[in-house]
C-alpha positions in Angstrom: -41.7 -17.9 -40.2 -45.0 -20.5 -41.0 -46.9 -17.4 -41.0 -45.0 -15.4 -43.4 -45.3 -18.4 -45.6 -49.2 -18.4 -45.1 -49.6 -14.8 -45.8 -51.0 -14.4 -49.9 -48.7 -11.7 -50.0 -45.6 -14.4 -49.9 -47.3 -17.2 -51.8 -45.6 -15.8 -55.1 -42.4 -17.3 -53.7 -43.0 -19.4 -50.8 -42.0 -22.7 -52.7 -38.7 -21.6 -53.6 -36.1 -23.1 -51.4 -33.7 -19.8 -51.9 -36.5 -17.6 -50.5 -37.1 -19.7 -47.4 -33.5 -19.5 -46.5 -33.8 -16.0 -47.0 -36.5 -15.8 -44.5 -35.0 -18.6 -42.3 -31.8 -16.7 -42.0 -33.2 -13.5 -40.8 -35.9 -15.0 -38.6 -32.1 -16.5 -36.9 -30.3 -13.3 -36.7 -33.0 -10.8 -35.8 -34.6 -9.8 -32.5 -38.6 -10.9 -32.5 -39.8 -7.3 -32.1 -38.4 -6.7 -36.2 -39.1 -9.7 -37.8 -42.3 -8.4 -39.1 -40.5 -5.4 -40.7 -37.6 -7.8 -42.1 -39.9 -10.3 -43.4 -41.5 -7.6 -45.4 -38.0 -6.3 -46.5 -36.9 -10.3 -48.1 -40.3 -9.9 -49.9 -39.5 -6.1 -50.9 -35.9 -7.4 -52.3 -37.3 -10.5 -54.6 -40.1 -8.5 -55.8 -37.3 -5.9 -57.4 -36.4 -6.5 -61.1 -34.1 -8.4 -61.8 -31.5 -6.0 -63.0 -31.9 -4.2 -59.8 -31.6 -7.5 -57.9 -28.5 -8.3 -59.6 -26.9 -4.7 -58.5 -27.3 -5.1 -55.1 -26.4 -9.1 -55.1 -23.0 -7.6 -56.9 -22.0 -4.8 -54.3 -22.5 -7.5 -51.7 -20.6 -10.2 -53.6 -17.9 -7.6 -54.0 -17.6 -6.7 -50.3 -17.6 -10.6 -49.5 -14.4 -11.0 -52.1 -13.0 -7.8 -50.8 -12.9 -9.3 -47.3 -12.5 -13.1 -47.4 -10.5 -13.5 -50.8 -8.9 -10.1 -52.3 -8.8 -11.8 -55.5 -12.3 -12.4 -56.2 -12.0 -16.3 -54.7 -14.0 -17.1 -51.5 -11.4 -19.6 -49.7 -13.2 -20.7 -46.4 -13.1 -23.9 -44.3 -15.6 -25.2 -41.7 -19.2 -23.6 -41.3 -18.3 -20.5 -42.6 -20.0 -21.1 -46.2 -23.1 -21.0 -44.4 -22.4 -17.7 -42.4 -21.8 -16.1 -45.7 -25.2 -17.1 -46.8 -26.8 -15.7 -43.9 -24.6 -12.6 -45.1 -26.0 -12.5 -48.1 -29.6 -13.1 -46.3 -29.4 -10.1 -44.3 -28.5 -8.0 -47.0 -31.5 -8.4 -48.6 -33.0 -6.3 -45.9 -30.8 -3.5 -46.1 -31.8 -0.1 -47.8 -29.6 0.7 -50.8 -27.9 3.7 -49.2 -26.1 1.3 -46.3 -26.0 -1.6 -48.3 -22.0 -1.9 -48.9 -21.2 -0.2 -45.4 -23.1 -3.0 -44.0 -22.1 -5.6 -46.1 -18.7 -5.1 -45.2 -19.2 -4.5 -41.5 -21.1 -7.8 -41.3 -18.1 -10.1 -43.7 -15.3 -8.6 -41.1 -17.7 -9.7 -38.1 -17.7 -13.0 -39.4 -14.1 -13.7 -40.2 -13.6 -12.1 -36.7 -11.3 -9.0 -37.4 -13.4 -6.5 -35.2 -11.9 -7.4 -31.7 -12.3 -5.2 -28.7 -9.8 -4.9 -25.9 -9.4 -7.6 -23.6 -10.3 -10.5 -26.1 -13.7 -9.4 -26.8 -14.7 -9.8 -30.3 -17.3 -9.0 -32.0 -20.3 -11.6 -32.0 -22.6 -11.2 -34.7 -24.9 -8.6 -35.7 -28.6 -7.8 -34.2 -31.5 -5.4 -35.3 -31.9 -2.8 -32.6 -34.6 -1.3 -31.7 -33.6 2.3 -31.8 -32.7 2.1 -35.6 -33.0 0.3 -38.7 -29.8 -0.6 -39.0 -27.9 -3.6 -38.6 -24.7 -3.1 -36.5 -22.0 -5.2 -34.7 -21.7 -5.2 -31.3 -18.3 -3.1 -31.4 -20.4 -0.7 -33.8 -22.4 -0.4 -31.1 -20.1 0.0 -28.2 -18.2 2.2 -30.1 -21.5 4.3 -30.9 -22.3 4.0 -26.8 -19.1 6.0 -25.8 -19.8 8.6 -28.5 -23.5 9.2 -27.2 -22.4 9.3 -24.1 -18.9 11.8 -24.5 -22.0 13.8 -26.0 -24.2 13.7 -23.2 -21.8 14.8 -20.6 -20.1 17.3 -22.8 -16.5 16.5 -22.4 -14.0 13.8 -21.4 -15.1 10.5 -20.1 -11.8 10.8 -18.2 -13.1 14.6 -16.1 -14.9 14.1 -12.6 -18.6 13.9 -12.6 -20.6 16.4 -10.2 -23.5 14.8 -10.6 -24.9 11.2 -12.2 -26.0 11.7 -15.5 -29.6 12.2 -16.0 -30.5 8.9 -17.9 -34.3 10.6 -18.8 -33.0 13.9 -20.3 -30.3 12.3 -22.3 -33.0 9.6 -23.7 -34.6 12.7 -24.4 -32.0 14.5 -26.1 -32.0 16.2 -29.0 -29.0 15.1 -30.9 -30.7 11.8 -30.8 -33.8 12.5 -31.7 -32.7 14.0 -34.7 -30.6 11.0 -35.9 -33.1 8.8 -35.4 -35.7 11.2 -37.5 -33.4 11.1 -40.5 -32.7 7.4 -40.1 -36.4 7.2 -40.2 -36.8 9.0 -43.3 -34.4 7.4 -45.0 -36.3 4.2 -44.1 -39.2 5.6 -45.6 -37.7 7.0 -48.9 -36.6 3.5 -49.2 -40.0 1.9 -48.6 -41.7 4.5 -51.0 -39.6 3.7 -53.6 -39.8 -0.6 -53.1 -43.9 0.4 -53.6 -43.5 1.9 -56.3 -41.7 -1.2 -57.7 -44.0 -3.8 -55.6 -47.1 -2.3 -54.3 -46.4 -4.2 -51.3 -44.1 -2.3 -49.0 -45.6 -0.9 -45.6 -45.2 2.0 -43.9 -42.7 2.3 -41.3 -44.0 2.8 -38.0 -43.4 6.2 -36.0 -40.1 7.9 -35.5 -38.4 5.6 -33.1 -38.0 6.4 -29.4 -35.3 6.0 -27.0 -36.2 4.6 -23.7 -34.8 5.1 -19.9 -33.3 1.7 -19.5 -31.5 2.0 -23.3 -29.8 5.2 -22.1 -28.8 3.9 -18.9 -27.3 0.6 -20.6 -25.4 3.1 -22.7 -23.7 4.9 -19.9 -22.8 1.6 -18.6 -21.5 0.4 -21.5 -19.2 4.1 -22.0 -18.1 3.3 -18.5 -17.0 -0.4 -19.3 -15.0 0.5 -22.5 -13.4 3.6 -20.7 -11.9 0.6 -17.7 -10.9 -1.2 -20.7 -8.9 1.8 -22.3 -7.3 3.3 -19.2 -6.5 -0.3 -18.0 -4.7 -0.8 -21.0 -3.3 2.3 -20.8 -1.8 1.3 -17.9 -0.7 -2.4 -19.0 1.2 -0.2 -21.6 3.0 2.1 -19.3 4.0 -0.4 -16.9 5.5 -2.5 -20.1 7.5 0.3 -21.1 9.0 0.9 -17.7 9.9 -2.4 -17.8 11.3 -2.6 -21.2 13.5 0.8 -20.6 14.7 -0.6 -17.2 14.2 2.6 -15.4 11.0 1.5 -13.3 11.0 2.2 -9.4 9.2 -0.8 -7.3 6.9 2.3 -6.0 5.9 3.5 -9.4 4.9 -0.1 -10.6 3.4 -1.0 -7.3 1.0 2.1 -7.6 0.1 1.1 -11.0 -1.0 -2.2 -11.0 -3.0 -1.3 -7.8 -4.2 1.4 -9.9 -5.5 -1.9 -12.3 -6.9 -3.2 -9.4 -9.0 -0.4 -8.8 -10.1 -0.5 -12.2 -10.4 -4.2 -12.1 -12.9 -3.7 -8.9 -15.1 -1.1 -10.6 -15.6 -3.2 -13.8 -17.0 -6.0 -11.6 -19.7 -3.8 -9.7 -22.9 -4.1 -10.9 -24.2 -1.1 -12.1 -21.4 0.7 -12.0 -21.6 3.8 -10.0 -20.9 6.6 -12.7 -19.6 9.5 -9.9 -17.2 7.2 -8.3 -16.0 5.5 -11.4 -15.4 8.9 -13.3 -13.6 10.1 -10.2 -11.0 7.1 -10.3 -11.2 7.6 -14.3 -9.6 11.0 -13.8 -7.4 10.4 -10.3 -5.5 7.8 -12.7 -5.3 9.3 -16.1 -3.7 12.6 -14.6 -0.8 9.7 -13.5 -0.6 8.2 -16.7 -0.6 11.7 -18.9 2.2 12.9 -15.7 4.2 9.7 -16.5 4.5 10.3 -20.5 5.1 13.5 -20.0 8.2 12.8 -17.9 9.3 10.2 -20.2 8.9 12.0 -23.2 10.7 14.9 -21.5 13.3 12.6 -19.9 14.0 11.5 -23.5 13.9 14.5 -25.5 16.7 16.0 -23.0 18.7 13.2 -23.8 17.9 12.6 -27.5 19.9 8.9 -29.7 21.4 10.1 -32.3 19.1 9.1 -34.9 18.9 9.0 -38.6 16.7 10.9 -40.5 16.8 8.8 -43.7 15.6 6.5 -41.2 13.0 8.1 -39.2 11.5 9.8 -43.0 11.0 6.2 -44.6 9.0 5.4 -41.0 7.0 8.2 -41.8 6.2 7.4 -45.4 5.5 3.8 -44.2 2.8 5.4 -41.6 1.2 7.6 -44.1 1.0 4.6 -46.9 -0.4 2.1 -44.4 -2.7 4.8 -42.7 -4.3 5.6 -46.5 -4.7 1.6 -47.4 -6.0 0.7 -43.6 -9.8 -0.5 -43.2 -11.5 1.6 -40.7 -14.1 0.3 -38.4 -15.7 1.7 -35.1 -14.0 -0.1 -32.1 -11.7 -1.6 -34.5 -8.7 -2.7 -32.3 -6.6 -4.3 -34.9 -4.0 -2.9 -37.6 -1.4 -3.4 -39.7 2.3 -3.7 -38.9 4.7 -0.3 -39.6 8.7 -1.1 -39.8 10.9 1.1 -38.4 15.1 0.4 -39.4 16.0 0.8 -35.6 15.0 0.6 -31.9 11.5 1.9 -32.5 11.9 3.2 -28.9 14.4 5.5 -29.2 12.0 7.2 -32.1 9.1 7.1 -29.3 9.4 10.7 -28.0 9.7 12.2 -31.6 6.7 10.0 -32.6 4.6 11.5 -30.2 5.5 15.3 -31.0 4.7 14.5 -34.4 1.6 12.3 -33.9 -0.1 12.1 -30.9 -3.5 13.9 -31.2 -2.6 15.2 -34.6 -5.5 15.2 -36.9 -5.5 13.0 -39.9 -8.0 12.7 -42.7 -7.9 9.3 -44.4 -9.6 7.5 -47.2 -12.5 5.7 -46.2 -13.4 7.4 -43.3 -16.9 7.5 -44.5 -17.0 4.1 -42.1 -16.3 5.8 -38.7 -17.7 9.7 -39.9 -21.0 8.9 -41.7 -21.7 11.9 -44.6 -22.9 14.6 -43.4 -21.5 14.5 -39.5 -18.2 15.6 -40.9 -18.6 19.0 -38.9 -18.7 17.9 -35.4 -16.2 14.5 -35.9 -12.7 13.9 -36.6 -9.8 11.6 -36.6 -6.4 12.0 -35.0 -3.7 9.6 -34.0 -3.2 8.4 -30.2 0.4 6.9 -29.9 0.6 4.1 -26.6 2.9 4.8 -24.2 4.2 0.6 -25.6 2.7 -2.8 -25.9 2.1 -5.6 -23.9 2.2 -7.8 -27.5 5.8 -9.6 -28.0 8.0 -7.6 -30.6 5.6 -4.6 -31.0 7.1 -1.9 -29.6 4.1 0.5 -29.5 1.2 1.4 -31.2 -0.4 3.9 -33.3 -4.0 4.5 -33.3 -6.8 6.3 -35.3 -9.1 7.5 -32.5 -12.7 9.7 -33.4 -13.3 12.9 -31.6 -16.3 14.7 -30.8 -16.8 18.9 -31.2 -18.4 19.6 -27.9 -21.7 20.9 -27.8 -21.9 24.9 -28.3 -18.4 25.1 -30.0 -17.8 25.7 -33.8 -14.6 25.5 -33.3 -12.2 23.7 -36.1 -10.8 20.4 -34.9 -7.5 21.1 -35.1 -4.4 23.9 -35.5 -4.1 24.7 -39.4 -0.6 24.3 -39.0 0.6 21.9 -36.6 -2.7 20.0 -37.1 -3.0 19.6 -33.2 -6.2 18.2 -32.0 -8.1 21.8 -30.4 -8.5 19.5 -26.9 -10.8 22.8 -25.5 -13.6 22.3 -28.0 -13.2 18.6 -29.2 -12.8 15.6 -27.1 -11.1 12.5 -27.9 -13.9 9.5 -27.5 -11.5 6.5 -27.1 -13.0 4.8 -29.9 -10.0 3.3 -31.9 -10.7 2.9 -35.4 -7.7 0.9 -36.1 -4.3 -0.3 -34.4 -1.2 0.0 -36.4 1.8 -1.9 -34.4 5.3 -0.2 -34.7 8.2 -3.3 -35.0 11.7 -3.2 -35.4 12.3 -4.1 -39.1 15.2 -5.9 -38.1 13.2 -8.3 -35.3 11.0 -9.0 -38.4 13.1 -9.7 -40.9 14.6 -12.1 -38.6 11.3 -14.0 -38.5 11.1 -15.1 -42.0 
């Protein structure tokens, strides 16, 4: 901080409290190796013409209003206003092209929406060494499992013949290409600012990924897979319990599988080959149970009202269209059905599970230019451990397998092409299917 204020380039603003507050905020929230860059970014923002600064500020204020008060009024308690001031300061370091997205993402993190399975929440923002973006922990987690799926060229629940070559992964062309794109975007932004201020520094060379970073990504992806599979086992046990047809051996086996996963989770580091073998075995058991329950219900279908189901589908479509999408977002709205949701479970699975969806706001989870290699599809859970929630319908991000040019889904059924596309198990939102009767009874 003192070094910035002692620099003659900063002297024009060093006695302005708001400028000093901006520098203090970024100094507190950014890793040390990025401090010089973000300090200059704050200065460049202050050197912009007033009209341009007001335009950028308006974008940030709109996202703050959208997240904290949809009528445009920010009503907060406790320390929240100070956090919002930090958002305003940090956003001064973000290029125009990322401003709206990062402002929204940071607001949701402060509000506490970006929760991960197991109760882990987003814990703030940090500047990463491999990117000029400011990303949340949840976003980084989603990015890690996405990157890992690319490296292993297939599902994370498939057995691995050998451990991933972290050195080869670190040097992977896909990372370097994306890093180059981010680097060029930063360069264009700084060049634009330099024409206005003649103060902008030249960006450093294209960021590279260290082998240790690749190893950390592999470990984080394995941890995320453990969380997802364990959650599926919890859902399966809960579903069997609610249906009343659980058998003691089945429940005992699933609980044993949960303990195996927790044992893996506790090991440091996780042995990748062993973990993938456990994933494959347990996931095959979960999918077999899913198929058995679906077949059983389909063989003896209950009498269902077509009007009730039609209204549920319409409600689901409206909710999906308006839902906020974020990487690793495990929260979402309720979708009500005027019946016992479990009676409709097999039909909902048949109509929606692993079916592709095209949704508004998808740019938050599939950046522009990456639509050909990424797609969104629905995932219907086996059940839910949350009170009054029968099961959930999540939006998952899928990746196209390397070397494939296949379309993500069948044109008629929208069923995902599981031979050429892989579910990353990264949730972008989670909708909770509930009985309308139970919900109305609480009002």
